[in-house]
N, CA, C and O atoms as a MOPAC input file, in Angstrom:
PM7 MOZYME 1SCF
protein

 N     -4.74500 1  -219.98300 1    26.99500 1
 C     -4.80800 1  -218.53500 1    27.24500 1
 C     -3.85400 1  -218.47200 1    28.52700 1
 O     -2.99500 1  -217.59700 1    28.64400 1
 N     -4.08300 1  -219.50600 1    29.51000 1
 C     -3.36000 1  -219.49400 1    30.90700 1
 C     -1.74100 1  -219.09200 1    30.64100 1
 O     -1.13300 1  -218.17300 1    31.19000 1
 N     -1.26300 1  -219.96000 1    29.72900 1
 C      0.21700 1  -219.85000 1    29.83200 1
 C      0.56000 1  -218.42100 1    29.37100 1
 O      1.50100 1  -217.86000 1    29.93200 1
 N     -0.10000 1  -217.80000 1    28.42800 1
 C      0.30300 1  -216.47800 1    27.64000 1
 C      0.02000 1  -215.42000 1    28.79600 1
 O      0.82000 1  -214.49500 1    28.94000 1
 N     -1.12500 1  -215.52900 1    29.64900 1
 C     -1.04700 1  -214.76500 1    30.63100 1
 C     -0.19800 1  -214.83300 1    31.78400 1
 O     -0.04100 1  -213.88200 1    32.55000 1
 N      0.40500 1  -216.06800 1    31.92500 1
 C      1.58600 1  -216.35000 1    32.79000 1
 C      2.83200 1  -215.62500 1    32.33900 1
 O      3.56000 1  -215.03600 1    33.13700 1
 N      3.06300 1  -215.68300 1    31.02200 1
 C      4.06800 1  -215.09600 1    30.24200 1
 C      4.03500 1  -213.45900 1    30.46600 1
 O      5.09000 1  -212.90700 1    30.78200 1
 N      2.84100 1  -212.68700 1    30.30600 1
 C      2.66300 1  -211.41500 1    30.40800 1
 C      2.87100 1  -211.09300 1    31.86500 1
 O      3.46400 1  -210.04400 1    32.11700 1
 N      2.51300 1  -211.75800 1    32.73000 1
 C      2.69400 1  -211.42800 1    34.11300 1
 C      4.20700 1  -211.24000 1    34.42900 1
 O      4.70700 1  -210.26300 1    34.98800 1
 N      4.85500 1  -212.36600 1    33.96500 1
 C      6.40700 1  -212.40200 1    34.22400 1
 C      6.97100 1  -211.01500 1    33.48600 1
 O      7.83200 1  -210.31600 1    34.02000 1
 N      6.41300 1  -210.72500 1    32.27300 1
 C      7.07800 1  -209.63000 1    31.52000 1
 C      6.85600 1  -208.38000 1    32.39600 1
 O      7.76200 1  -207.58200 1    32.63400 1
 N      5.80600 1  -208.27700 1    32.78500 1
 C      5.36100 1  -206.84000 1    33.45600 1
 C      6.35700 1  -206.92400 1    34.73100 1
 O      6.98500 1  -205.90000 1    35.00000 1
 N      6.52700 1  -207.97200 1    35.46200 1
 C      7.34700 1  -207.97000 1    36.73700 1
 C      8.64100 1  -207.49200 1    36.37000 1
 O      9.15300 1  -206.50200 1    36.89300 1
 N      9.24500 1  -208.26700 1    35.36500 1
 C     10.70700 1  -207.91300 1    34.89600 1
 C     10.84400 1  -206.63300 1    34.17200 1
 O     11.93300 1  -206.06200 1    34.12200 1
 N      9.76900 1  -206.15300 1    33.60200 1
 C      9.94500 1  -204.73100 1    32.98400 1
 C      9.85200 1  -203.83100 1    34.07000 1
 O     10.57500 1  -202.83500 1    34.02800 1
 N      8.97300 1  -204.01900 1    35.19400 1
 C      8.95900 1  -203.06200 1    36.34000 1
 C     10.33900 1  -203.08000 1    36.97300 1
 O     10.93300 1  -202.03400 1    37.23300 1
 N     10.81000 1  -204.21500 1    37.20200 1
 C     12.13100 1  -204.16600 1    37.95200 1
 C     13.21000 1  -203.49000 1    37.01400 1
 O     14.04500 1  -202.70000 1    37.45500 1
 N     13.12800 1  -203.85600 1    35.70800 1
 C     14.22600 1  -203.23400 1    34.84200 1
 C     14.08400 1  -201.64600 1    34.89400 1
 O     15.11800 1  -200.98800 1    34.77700 1
 N     13.03800 1  -201.08600 1    35.03900 1
 C     12.78800 1  -199.70200 1    35.06200 1
 C     13.30400 1  -199.21300 1    36.26700 1
 O     13.90700 1  -198.14000 1    36.24400 1
 N     13.15000 1  -199.89600 1    37.43400 1
 C     13.72600 1  -199.27200 1    38.63200 1
 C     15.18000 1  -199.34700 1    38.50900 1
 O     15.81000 1  -198.33500 1    38.81300 1
 N     15.83100 1  -200.41100 1    38.10300 1
 C     17.20700 1  -200.59200 1    37.80600 1
 C     17.93700 1  -199.44600 1    36.85300 1
 O     18.98700 1  -198.84200 1    37.06900 1
 N     17.13800 1  -199.36100 1    35.86100 1
 C     17.49300 1  -198.18700 1    34.91900 1
 C     17.41700 1  -196.86700 1    35.67500 1
 O     18.35500 1  -196.07900 1    35.55000 1
 N     16.44000 1  -196.57700 1    36.40500 1
 C     16.31400 1  -195.21000 1    37.07100 1
 C     17.33400 1  -195.03700 1    38.12800 1
 O     17.73500 1  -193.89300 1    38.34400 1
 N     17.80000 1  -196.01500 1    38.80400 1
 C     18.92800 1  -195.85600 1    39.79000 1
 C     20.19200 1  -195.82100 1    39.15700 1
 O     21.06900 1  -195.10200 1    39.63800 1
 N     20.43700 1  -196.58600 1    38.01400 1
 C     21.55700 1  -196.48200 1    37.25200 1
 C     21.95900 1  -194.99000 1    36.67700 1
 O     23.05300 1  -194.42700 1    36.71700 1
 N     20.85200 1  -194.59400 1    36.19100 1
 C     20.84100 1  -193.23500 1    35.44400 1
 C     21.08100 1  -192.08100 1    36.53500 1
 O     21.70700 1  -191.06000 1    36.25300 1
 N     20.51200 1  -192.33700 1    37.85600 1
 C     20.56900 1  -191.32900 1    38.77900 1
 C     22.21800 1  -191.49100 1    39.39900 1
 O     22.80500 1  -190.51300 1    39.86000 1
 N     22.74000 1  -192.62600 1    39.34500 1
 C     24.10600 1  -192.72300 1    39.69400 1
 C     25.09100 1  -192.08400 1    38.80500 1
 O     26.09900 1  -191.47600 1    39.16300 1
 N     24.66400 1  -192.30200 1    37.56000 1
 C     25.61900 1  -191.84500 1    36.43100 1
 C     25.50500 1  -190.29400 1    36.36100 1
 O     26.45400 1  -189.54400 1    36.13600 1
 N     24.31600 1  -189.94300 1    36.56500 1
 C     24.03900 1  -188.44200 1    36.47900 1
 C     25.01800 1  -187.76000 1    37.77200 1
 O     25.77300 1  -186.81100 1    37.55900 1
 N     24.88900 1  -188.32400 1    38.95200 1
 C     25.66000 1  -187.93600 1    40.21700 1
 C     27.21300 1  -188.07900 1    39.76900 1
 O     27.93600 1  -187.11200 1    40.01000 1
 N     27.66100 1  -188.97600 1    39.26800 1
 C     29.05900 1  -189.26800 1    38.86900 1
 C     29.49200 1  -188.11400 1    38.03100 1
 O     30.44600 1  -187.40300 1    38.34500 1
 N     28.75500 1  -187.93600 1    36.93300 1
 C     29.16000 1  -186.97900 1    35.79800 1
 C     29.11600 1  -185.49200 1    36.50400 1
 O     29.89600 1  -184.59300 1    36.19200 1
 N     28.22800 1  -185.38500 1    37.36500 1
 C     28.00500 1  -183.99800 1    38.01400 1
 C     29.36600 1  -183.81600 1    38.87700 1
 O     30.16700 1  -182.90600 1    38.66100 1
 N     29.50600 1  -184.69600 1    39.77500 1
 C     30.67000 1  -184.61600 1    40.63900 1
 C     32.11000 1  -184.39800 1    39.88900 1
 O     32.97800 1  -183.63800 1    40.31700 1
 N     32.21800 1  -185.15500 1    38.74900 1
 C     33.47200 1  -185.23900 1    38.14800 1
 C     33.44800 1  -183.85900 1    37.45600 1
 O     34.52300 1  -183.27300 1    37.32900 1
 N     32.40500 1  -183.33500 1    37.03400 1
 C     32.54600 1  -181.91500 1    36.18500 1
 C     32.76600 1  -180.90600 1    37.13800 1
 O     33.36600 1  -179.91100 1    36.73000 1
 N     32.37600 1  -180.94100 1    38.44900 1
 C     32.57400 1  -180.00400 1    39.52500 1
 C     34.09700 1  -180.10300 1    39.85600 1
 O     34.68800 1  -179.06300 1    40.14800 1
 N     34.70000 1  -181.17700 1    39.83100 1
 C     36.22200 1  -181.41300 1    40.19800 1
 C     37.21600 1  -181.03000 1    38.92400 1
 O     38.19300 1  -180.29900 1    39.08200 1
 N     36.89900 1  -181.53800 1    37.80100 1
 C     37.80700 1  -181.31200 1    36.84400 1
 C     37.50700 1  -180.19500 1    35.87300 1
 O     38.44100 1  -179.64500 1    35.28900 1
 N     36.29300 1  -179.84000 1    35.67500 1
 C     35.88000 1  -178.91200 1    34.61100 1
 C     35.64300 1  -177.49100 1    35.27400 1
 O     34.72200 1  -176.80400 1    34.83200 1
 N     36.43800 1  -177.01100 1    36.32500 1
 C     36.20500 1  -175.55400 1    36.76500 1
 C     37.27900 1  -174.67000 1    36.46800 1
 O     38.28100 1  -175.14400 1    35.93200 1
 N     37.22600 1  -173.52700 1    36.71800 1
 C     38.19700 1  -172.75500 1    36.28200 1
 C     39.65600 1  -172.93700 1    37.22500 1
 O     40.78400 1  -172.79000 1    36.75500 1
 N     39.39400 1  -173.24000 1    38.45500 1
 C     40.62900 1  -173.43800 1    39.28000 1
 C     41.41800 1  -174.66000 1    38.87000 1
 O     42.64900 1  -174.66500 1    38.82700 1
 N     40.61900 1  -175.74400 1    38.55800 1
 C     41.25500 1  -177.07700 1    38.15800 1
 C     42.02500 1  -176.81300 1    36.81700 1
 O     43.14500 1  -177.28100 1    36.61400 1
 N     41.32900 1  -176.00900 1    35.89100 1
 C     41.88000 1  -175.90000 1    34.61300 1
 C     43.15200 1  -174.87000 1    34.84700 1
 O     44.15400 1  -175.07400 1    34.16100 1
 N     43.15400 1  -173.96900 1    35.61700 1
 C     44.27900 1  -173.17300 1    35.73500 1
 C     45.46300 1  -173.95300 1    36.46900 1
 O     46.62900 1  -173.73000 1    36.14100 1
 N     45.17100 1  -174.78700 1    37.37500 1
 C     46.17000 1  -175.68200 1    37.84100 1
 C     46.92800 1  -176.62800 1    37.00500 1
 O     48.13800 1  -176.84100 1    37.07700 1
 N     46.00700 1  -177.21700 1    36.13500 1
 C     46.57400 1  -178.00900 1    35.14900 1
 C     47.48100 1  -177.33800 1    34.15800 1
 O     48.58200 1  -177.78600 1    33.83900 1
 N     46.92200 1  -176.18300 1    33.67100 1
 C     47.54700 1  -175.27200 1    32.70800 1
 C     49.06300 1  -174.97600 1    33.45400 1
 O     50.09100 1  -175.26000 1    32.83900 1
 N     49.10800 1  -174.47900 1    34.60800 1
 C     50.34100 1  -174.31600 1    35.37600 1
 C     51.18200 1  -175.60900 1    35.29300 1
 O     52.32800 1  -175.58200 1    34.84500 1
 N     50.64500 1  -176.63900 1    35.69100 1
 C     51.41300 1  -177.99500 1    36.04500 1
 C     51.79600 1  -178.66800 1    34.78700 1
 O     52.60200 1  -179.59700 1    34.84100 1
 N     51.31800 1  -178.30500 1    33.71200 1
 C     51.48200 1  -179.28300 1    32.48400 1
 C     52.86000 1  -179.13300 1    32.11600 1
 O     53.38600 1  -180.22100 1    31.88400 1
 N     53.71900 1  -178.01100 1    31.97000 1
 C     55.07900 1  -178.08800 1    31.78500 1
 C     55.91800 1  -178.91000 1    32.40600 1
 O     56.78200 1  -179.58900 1    31.85200 1
 N     55.63000 1  -178.85500 1    33.80700 1
 C     56.42500 1  -179.61900 1    34.82600 1
 C     56.07700 1  -181.16600 1    34.81000 1
 O     56.95600 1  -182.01000 1    34.98800 1
 N     54.82300 1  -181.47600 1    34.60100 1
 C     54.37300 1  -182.76900 1    34.50400 1
 C     54.65400 1  -183.44700 1    33.24800 1
 O     54.61700 1  -184.67700 1    33.22200 1
 N     54.94200 1  -182.74900 1    32.16500 1
 C     55.35400 1  -183.14100 1    30.88300 1
 C     56.76000 1  -183.59300 1    30.84300 1
 O     57.24900 1  -184.18000 1    29.87800 1
 N     57.38200 1  -183.29900 1    31.91900 1
 C     58.97300 1  -183.57100 1    31.87400 1
 C     59.30700 1  -184.94700 1    32.27000 1
 O     60.43000 1  -185.35300 1    31.97200 1
 N     58.45700 1  -185.76700 1    32.92800 1
 C     58.64300 1  -187.32500 1    33.40900 1
 C     57.50200 1  -188.00900 1    32.82700 1
 O     56.43700 1  -187.52600 1    32.44400 1
 N     57.95100 1  -189.36600 1    32.82400 1
 C     56.89900 1  -190.28100 1    32.23800 1
 C     55.59800 1  -190.38300 1    33.23100 1
 O     54.45400 1  -190.58700 1    32.82600 1
 N     55.95400 1  -190.21400 1    34.52800 1
 C     54.91900 1  -190.36200 1    35.52600 1
 C     53.86100 1  -189.01800 1    35.08700 1
 O     52.68400 1  -189.06500 1    34.72900 1
 N     54.57200 1  -188.08400 1    35.22900 1
 C     53.81300 1  -186.78700 1    34.95900 1
 C     52.95800 1  -186.80800 1    33.62500 1
 O     51.83200 1  -186.31200 1    33.59400 1
 N     53.49600 1  -187.35300 1    32.62500 1
 C     52.87100 1  -187.42400 1    31.43800 1
 C     51.64900 1  -188.43300 1    31.48000 1
 O     50.65800 1  -188.34000 1    30.75600 1
 N     51.85200 1  -189.33800 1    32.36400 1
 C     50.78500 1  -190.47400 1    32.48400 1
 C     49.63000 1  -189.74600 1    33.28900 1
 O     48.45600 1  -190.01900 1    33.03800 1
 N     49.96200 1  -188.84500 1    34.23000 1
 C     49.04500 1  -188.12300 1    35.06900 1
 C     48.15300 1  -187.12300 1    34.10700 1
 O     46.94100 1  -186.93600 1    34.21000 1
 N     48.88900 1  -186.63000 1    33.31600 1
 C     48.22400 1  -185.65900 1    32.30500 1
 C     47.32300 1  -186.41600 1    31.39500 1
 O     46.24400 1  -185.88300 1    31.13500 1
 N     47.59400 1  -187.57400 1    30.86800 1
 C     46.97600 1  -188.60400 1    29.95800 1
 C     45.75500 1  -188.95300 1    30.87400 1
 O     44.63400 1  -189.01400 1    30.36900 1
 N     45.93800 1  -189.17500 1    32.16600 1
 C     44.92200 1  -189.72000 1    33.02500 1
 C     43.65200 1  -188.58000 1    33.12700 1
 O     42.46900 1  -188.91600 1    33.06800 1
 N     44.03600 1  -187.41100 1    33.26300 1
 C     43.29600 1  -186.19700 1    33.58200 1
 C     42.41100 1  -186.12700 1    32.00500 1
 O     41.20700 1  -185.87300 1    31.95800 1
 N     43.19400 1  -186.38000 1    30.86900 1
 C     42.47700 1  -186.31100 1    29.58900 1
 C     41.55600 1  -187.34200 1    29.59500 1
 O     40.39500 1  -187.09000 1    29.27100 1
 N     41.93100 1  -188.63700 1    29.96000 1
 C     40.90700 1  -189.71100 1    29.97100 1
 C     39.76700 1  -189.65500 1    30.74800 1
 O     38.70900 1  -190.18500 1    30.41100 1
 N     39.97000 1  -188.89400 1    32.01400 1
 C     38.73500 1  -188.68000 1    32.83400 1
 C     37.85200 1  -187.72100 1    32.15600 1
 O     36.63500 1  -187.89000 1    32.23400 1
 N     38.39200 1  -186.62400 1    31.42900 1
 C     37.59400 1  -185.60900 1    30.91300 1
 C     36.78300 1  -186.35000 1    29.73400 1
 O     35.57500 1  -186.16000 1    29.59300 1
 N     37.49700 1  -187.17400 1    28.92800 1
 C     36.68000 1  -187.89600 1    27.95100 1
 C     35.85800 1  -188.81200 1    28.42900 1
 O     34.92500 1  -189.09400 1    27.67600 1
 N     35.91600 1  -189.49200 1    29.66900 1
 C     34.85300 1  -190.22600 1    30.31600 1
 C     33.87400 1  -189.33200 1    30.75300 1
 O     32.71600 1  -189.74700 1    30.70000 1
 N     34.07300 1  -188.16200 1    31.18700 1
 C     32.85900 1  -187.33600 1    31.62500 1
 C     32.06200 1  -186.96600 1    30.41000 1
 O     30.84400 1  -186.81000 1    30.49100 1
 N     32.76900 1  -186.81100 1    29.20100 1
 C     31.94500 1  -186.44300 1    27.97400 1
 C     31.13600 1  -187.58300 1    27.62200 1
 O     29.95400 1  -187.44500 1    27.30800 1
 N     31.79500 1  -188.86300 1    27.66400 1
 C     30.97800 1  -189.90600 1    27.42200 1
 C     29.68000 1  -190.23000 1    28.16400 1
 O     28.66700 1  -190.75900 1    27.70800 1
 N     29.94800 1  -189.76400 1    29.50600 1
 C     28.89900 1  -189.99600 1    30.45000 1
 C     27.72000 1  -188.92400 1    30.08600 1
 O     26.52500 1  -189.21300 1    30.13700 1
 N     28.16000 1  -187.81900 1    29.76100 1
 C     27.05500 1  -186.88500 1    29.39600 1
 C     26.32500 1  -187.21600 1    27.95500 1
 O     25.21100 1  -186.73700 1    27.74700 1
 N     26.91000 1  -187.96800 1    27.05000 1
 C     26.57900 1  -188.31500 1    25.84500 1
 C     25.45200 1  -189.49600 1    26.31300 1
 O     24.31000 1  -189.51600 1    25.85400 1
 N     25.92900 1  -190.41200 1    27.23800 1
 C     25.22600 1  -191.51400 1    27.69100 1
 C     23.71500 1  -191.22300 1    28.29200 1
 O     22.67800 1  -191.79500 1    27.95700 1
 N     23.88800 1  -190.11000 1    29.33300 1
 C     22.84500 1  -189.60400 1    29.77500 1
 C     21.74900 1  -188.95100 1    28.68100 1
 O     20.53500 1  -189.14300 1    28.75300 1
 N     22.34200 1  -188.23400 1    27.77000 1
 C     21.46700 1  -187.71900 1    26.71600 1
 C     20.84000 1  -188.88800 1    26.04600 1
 O     19.63900 1  -188.80600 1    25.78900 1
 N     21.49600 1  -189.96800 1    25.72900 1
 C     20.91500 1  -191.06800 1    24.84400 1
 C     19.93600 1  -191.59800 1    25.64800 1
 O     18.86600 1  -191.87000 1    25.10400 1
 N     20.09800 1  -191.85700 1    27.12200 1
 C     19.11900 1  -192.57500 1    27.91900 1
 C     17.69600 1  -191.74700 1    27.80200 1
 O     16.59600 1  -192.27300 1    27.63400 1
 N     17.97100 1  -190.28200 1    27.93400 1
 C     16.81800 1  -189.34400 1    27.86200 1
 C     16.18000 1  -189.53000 1    26.56500 1
 O     14.94900 1  -189.52700 1    26.59000 1
 N     16.71400 1  -189.68000 1    25.50900 1
 C     16.15700 1  -189.67800 1    24.13200 1
 C     15.42500 1  -191.03000 1    24.00600 1
 O     14.33000 1  -191.06100 1    23.44300 1
 N     16.03600 1  -192.24800 1    24.55200 1
 C     15.33800 1  -193.45500 1    24.33300 1
 C     14.15500 1  -193.40300 1    25.31900 1
 O     13.13700 1  -194.01700 1    25.00000 1
 N     14.18600 1  -192.77600 1    26.40500 1
 C     12.84400 1  -192.54600 1    27.24100 1
 C     11.84300 1  -191.87100 1    26.41500 1
 O     10.66900 1  -192.24100 1    26.42300 1
 N     12.31400 1  -190.76900 1    25.61200 1
 C     11.33700 1  -189.98500 1    25.13200 1
 C     10.60300 1  -190.92000 1    23.73800 1
 O      9.42100 1  -190.83900 1    23.40200 1
 N     11.55700 1  -191.70100 1    23.14800 1
 C     11.04900 1  -192.51700 1    21.97500 1
 C      9.99300 1  -193.66000 1    22.79700 1
 O      8.90600 1  -193.97600 1    22.31300 1
 N     10.39500 1  -194.09300 1    23.83000 1
 C      9.39400 1  -194.97000 1    24.36500 1
 C      8.01100 1  -194.46900 1    24.84900 1
 O      6.96400 1  -195.10900 1    24.74300 1
 N      8.15800 1  -193.15100 1    25.43300 1
 C      7.03300 1  -192.36800 1    25.77600 1
 C      6.10700 1  -192.11400 1    24.42700 1
 O      4.87900 1  -192.19600 1    24.44500 1
 N      6.71700 1  -191.86500 1    23.51600 1
 C      5.86000 1  -191.41900 1    22.01800 1
 C      5.57200 1  -192.92100 1    21.43700 1
 O      4.68700 1  -192.94300 1    20.58200 1
 N      6.07500 1  -193.98200 1    21.70500 1
 C      5.49000 1  -195.18400 1    21.22400 1
 C      4.09700 1  -195.58900 1    22.07000 1
 O      3.04600 1  -196.07100 1    21.64600 1
 N      4.43500 1  -195.26200 1    23.23400 1
 C      3.22300 1  -195.58000 1    23.97000 1
 C      1.90300 1  -194.68000 1    23.75900 1
 O      0.75500 1  -195.07500 1    23.96200 1
 N      2.26300 1  -193.44800 1    23.33100 1
 C      1.33200 1  -192.60600 1    22.70500 1
 C      0.48800 1  -193.07400 1    21.53500 1
 O     -0.73500 1  -192.96300 1    21.45200 1
 N      1.23200 1  -193.56400 1    20.72400 1
 C      0.84600 1  -194.08000 1    19.48200 1
 C      0.01300 1  -195.32600 1    19.61300 1
 O     -0.99800 1  -195.54500 1    18.94500 1
 N      0.54300 1  -196.16600 1    20.57500 1
 C     -0.15900 1  -197.36400 1    20.96000 1
 C     -1.70100 1  -197.17000 1    21.51200 1
 O     -2.67600 1  -197.88200 1    21.27100 1
 N     -1.62000 1  -195.97700 1    22.33200 1
 C     -2.78100 1  -195.50600 1    22.77000 1
 C     -3.86500 1  -194.72500 1    21.74200 1
 O     -5.03000 1  -194.47300 1    22.04700 1
 N     -3.27100 1  -194.42100 1    20.54600 1
 C     -4.05600 1  -194.01600 1    19.39500 1
 C     -3.82700 1  -192.45100 1    19.17900 1
 O     -4.54200 1  -191.85300 1    18.37600 1
 N     -2.89700 1  -191.83100 1    19.84800 1
 C     -2.27400 1  -190.60600 1    19.77600 1
 C     -1.27100 1  -190.58300 1    18.70900 1
 O     -0.16500 1  -191.04700 1    18.98800 1
 N     -1.48500 1  -190.09000 1    17.46000 1
 C     -0.54400 1  -190.23500 1    16.52400 1
 C      0.36400 1  -188.92200 1    16.30700 1
 O      1.02100 1  -188.75100 1    15.28000 1
 N      0.33700 1  -188.10800 1    17.26800 1
 C      0.99100 1  -186.83600 1    17.27900 1
 C      2.62800 1  -187.22500 1    17.65900 1
 O      3.46200 1  -186.37500 1    17.34800 1
 N      3.01500 1  -188.24500 1    18.19600 1
 C      4.21000 1  -188.75700 1    18.41800 1
 C      5.07200 1  -189.15100 1    17.31100 1
 O      6.28700 1  -189.20300 1    17.50300 1
 N      4.56500 1  -189.43800 1    16.15400 1
 C      5.18600 1  -190.05600 1    15.00200 1
 C      6.38200 1  -189.27000 1    14.52500 1
 O      7.41800 1  -189.82000 1    14.15200 1
 N      6.19700 1  -187.90500 1    14.55200 1
 C      7.27800 1  -187.00700 1    14.10200 1
 C      8.20300 1  -186.93100 1    14.99500 1
 O      9.35400 1  -186.84600 1    14.56600 1
 N      8.01800 1  -186.93600 1    16.29200 1
 C      8.95000 1  -186.94800 1    17.43100 1
 C      9.85900 1  -187.98800 1    17.39500 1
 O     11.05200 1  -187.78900 1    17.63000 1
 N      9.33700 1  -189.26200 1    17.07900 1
 C     10.05300 1  -190.47200 1    17.15000 1
 C     11.15700 1  -190.33600 1    16.08600 1
 O     12.28800 1  -190.67800 1    16.42900 1
 N     10.97700 1  -189.90700 1    14.91600 1
 C     12.07200 1  -189.89200 1    13.77000 1
 C     13.00200 1  -188.97100 1    14.18700 1
 O     14.16600 1  -189.19500 1    13.85500 1
 N     12.74700 1  -187.91500 1    14.88300 1
 C     13.80200 1  -186.91600 1    15.28000 1
 C     14.53600 1  -187.62800 1    16.36600 1
 O     15.76400 1  -187.69400 1    16.31200 1
 N     14.00000 1  -188.05800 1    17.15200 1
 C     14.60900 1  -188.66300 1    18.53100 1
 C     15.58900 1  -189.95100 1    18.02000 1
 O     16.69600 1  -190.17600 1    18.50900 1
 N     14.98400 1  -190.72100 1    16.98000 1
 C     16.00100 1  -191.70800 1    16.76200 1
 C     17.21300 1  -191.21300 1    15.93800 1
 O     18.32700 1  -191.72200 1    16.06400 1
 N     16.93900 1  -190.18300 1    15.07700 1
 C     18.26900 1  -189.57700 1    14.39800 1
 C     19.13100 1  -188.94900 1    15.51400 1
 O     20.35000 1  -188.98100 1    15.34700 1
 N     18.64900 1  -188.39800 1    16.60400 1
 C     19.51000 1  -187.79800 1    17.54000 1
 C     20.06300 1  -189.04200 1    18.27000 1
 O     21.23600 1  -188.99100 1    18.64200 1
 N     19.40600 1  -190.04900 1    18.49100 1
 C     20.14900 1  -191.21100 1    19.22000 1
 C     21.28800 1  -191.78100 1    18.44700 1
 O     22.35600 1  -192.08600 1    18.97800 1
 N     21.01800 1  -191.92100 1    17.11300 1
 C     21.97700 1  -192.37000 1    16.23600 1
 C     23.38100 1  -191.36600 1    16.30900 1
 O     24.50100 1  -191.86400 1    16.42300 1
 N     23.19700 1  -190.17000 1    16.24300 1
 C     24.37300 1  -189.30500 1    16.56300 1
 C     24.89100 1  -189.46500 1    17.72800 1
 O     26.12000 1  -189.44500 1    17.78400 1
 N     24.23400 1  -189.63600 1    18.79200 1
 C     24.58000 1  -189.86600 1    20.02400 1
 C     25.44700 1  -191.01000 1    20.08400 1
 O     26.51200 1  -190.94700 1    20.69800 1
 N     25.02100 1  -192.18200 1    19.41700 1
 C     25.79000 1  -193.43800 1    19.45000 1
 C     27.15000 1  -193.32800 1    18.76200 1
 O     28.13000 1  -194.01100 1    19.05500 1
 N     27.09700 1  -192.38800 1    17.81100 1
 C     28.52400 1  -192.09200 1    17.01500 1
 C     29.35300 1  -191.32000 1    17.86500 1
 O     30.54800 1  -191.60100 1    17.95200 1
 N     28.80800 1  -190.28200 1    18.56800 1
 C     29.70400 1  -189.74200 1    19.43400 1
 C     30.18300 1  -190.44200 1    20.68100 1
 O     31.19800 1  -190.01800 1    21.23400 1
 N     29.45800 1  -191.60400 1    21.22600 1
 C     29.88900 1  -192.55000 1    22.23300 1
 C     31.11800 1  -193.43200 1    21.62400 1
 O     32.13300 1  -193.67400 1    22.27800 1
 N     30.91500 1  -193.85200 1    20.37900 1
 C     31.78100 1  -194.66700 1    19.68300 1
 C     33.15600 1  -194.00400 1    19.51700 1
 O     34.20200 1  -194.63500 1    19.67100 1
 N     33.10600 1  -192.70200 1    19.19600 1
 C     34.32400 1  -191.87600 1    19.04300 1
 C     34.84300 1  -191.60100 1    20.21300 1
 O     36.07000 1  -191.58400 1    20.31400 1
 N     34.10400 1  -191.35500 1    21.22300 1
 C     34.58000 1  -191.24400 1    22.60800 1
 C     35.52500 1  -192.36100 1    23.14700 1
 O     36.62000 1  -192.19600 1    23.68400 1
 N     34.84400 1  -193.58900 1    22.88200 1
 C     35.14200 1  -194.82200 1    23.28900 1
 C     36.80700 1  -194.97700 1    22.65900 1
 O     37.77500 1  -195.37900 1    23.30400 1
 N     36.79600 1  -194.60600 1    21.46600 1
 C     38.15500 1  -194.80400 1    20.71600 1
 C     39.07000 1  -193.83000 1    21.25300 1
 O     40.26200 1  -194.13900 1    21.26900 1
 N     38.68200 1  -192.60200 1    21.73600 1
 C     39.56300 1  -191.70000 1    22.30200 1
 C     40.08500 1  -192.05500 1    23.54800 1
 O     41.23000 1  -191.75400 1    23.88700 1
 N     39.17400 1  -192.78400 1    24.36300 1
 C     39.49600 1  -193.17200 1    25.66700 1
 C     40.46300 1  -194.24900 1    25.72000 1
 O     41.39300 1  -194.27000 1    26.52600 1
 N     40.20700 1  -195.25400 1    24.74600 1
 C     41.17500 1  -196.36200 1    24.47700 1
 C     42.45800 1  -195.99100 1    24.06600 1
 O     43.41300 1  -196.71700 1    24.34200 1
 N     42.62200 1  -194.77800 1    23.33800 1
 C     43.99500 1  -194.31300 1    22.71900 1
 C     44.47700 1  -193.79200 1    24.06000 1
 O     45.63800 1  -194.09200 1    24.33700 1
 N     43.79500 1  -193.05700 1    24.95600 1
 C     44.53600 1  -192.50300 1    26.12600 1
 C     44.93900 1  -193.59900 1    26.98400 1
 O     46.09600 1  -193.55500 1    27.40000 1
 N     44.24400 1  -194.52500 1    27.31000 1
 C     44.81500 1  -195.72200 1    28.10800 1
 C     46.02900 1  -196.37100 1    27.34100 1
 O     47.01100 1  -196.66700 1    28.02200 1
 N     46.05300 1  -196.61900 1    25.98300 1
 C     47.18700 1  -197.19900 1    25.34000 1
 C     48.52300 1  -196.06200 1    25.63200 1
 O     49.66900 1  -196.46500 1    25.82800 1
 N     48.22700 1  -194.91300 1    25.62200 1
 C     49.36300 1  -193.82600 1    25.61200 1
 C     49.88500 1  -193.98700 1    27.16600 1
 O     51.09000 1  -194.01600 1    27.41200 1
 N     48.92200 1  -194.08600 1    28.15600 1
 C     49.37500 1  -194.25200 1    29.46800 1
 C     50.23800 1  -195.37600 1    29.69500 1
 O     51.28200 1  -195.28400 1    30.34000 1
 N     49.77800 1  -196.53200 1    29.12700 1
 C     50.58800 1  -197.82900 1    29.07900 1
 C     51.91100 1  -197.52300 1    28.49900 1
 O     52.85800 1  -197.96300 1    29.15100 1
 N     52.17400 1  -196.91300 1    27.49300 1
 C     53.36400 1  -196.58000 1    26.79200 1
 C     54.21400 1  -195.82500 1    27.71400 1
 O     55.40400 1  -196.14200 1    27.72800 1
 N     53.81300 1  -194.86600 1    28.50300 1
 C     54.59200 1  -194.00700 1    29.42600 1
 C     55.19900 1  -194.87200 1    30.35600 1
 O     56.32200 1  -194.59800 1    30.77800 1
 N     54.52600 1  -196.01100 1    30.77800 1
 C     55.20500 1  -196.67800 1    31.83300 1
 C     56.13500 1  -197.92000 1    31.35300 1
 O     56.82300 1  -198.55900 1    32.14900 1
 N     56.07600 1  -198.19900 1    29.91900 1
 C     56.61200 1  -199.17000 1    29.52600 1
 C     58.12300 1  -198.43200 1    28.82000 1
 O     58.97200 1  -199.19200 1    28.35300 1
 N     58.29800 1  -197.22200 1    28.80700 1
 C     59.45700 1  -196.81500 1    28.36800 1
 C     60.60600 1  -196.89900 1    29.39600 1
 O     61.74100 1  -196.54000 1    29.08300 1

């Protein structure tokens, strides 16, 4: 029994550290998405981009800049999806803990949250494809 208690203790310590790291990473991601949205997704920025688009679209560097803005906006959407996915995973974990403690009310919530998590995963995958496409397009602008 001593060996398994040793393994359990290590698991608790690693789990606690992982929880702290996840929390800090989530906070950093949330801050980055918030700042990015304030910079790129406000009415002034949108108006400037709308006005500058015809001028920027005339040169390869300008087109690359426009694609970079599009890539940043896609990255922000992916960040929001990732944050939502983390929140969903945390809810699933809490519901599993409820069930382990004998409270079966969380079973229905788990099914819905897992479905939501699958949809968020699909959104992240499509966002990654869009982001990759944008990077390839930027590279093409400089190779012409």
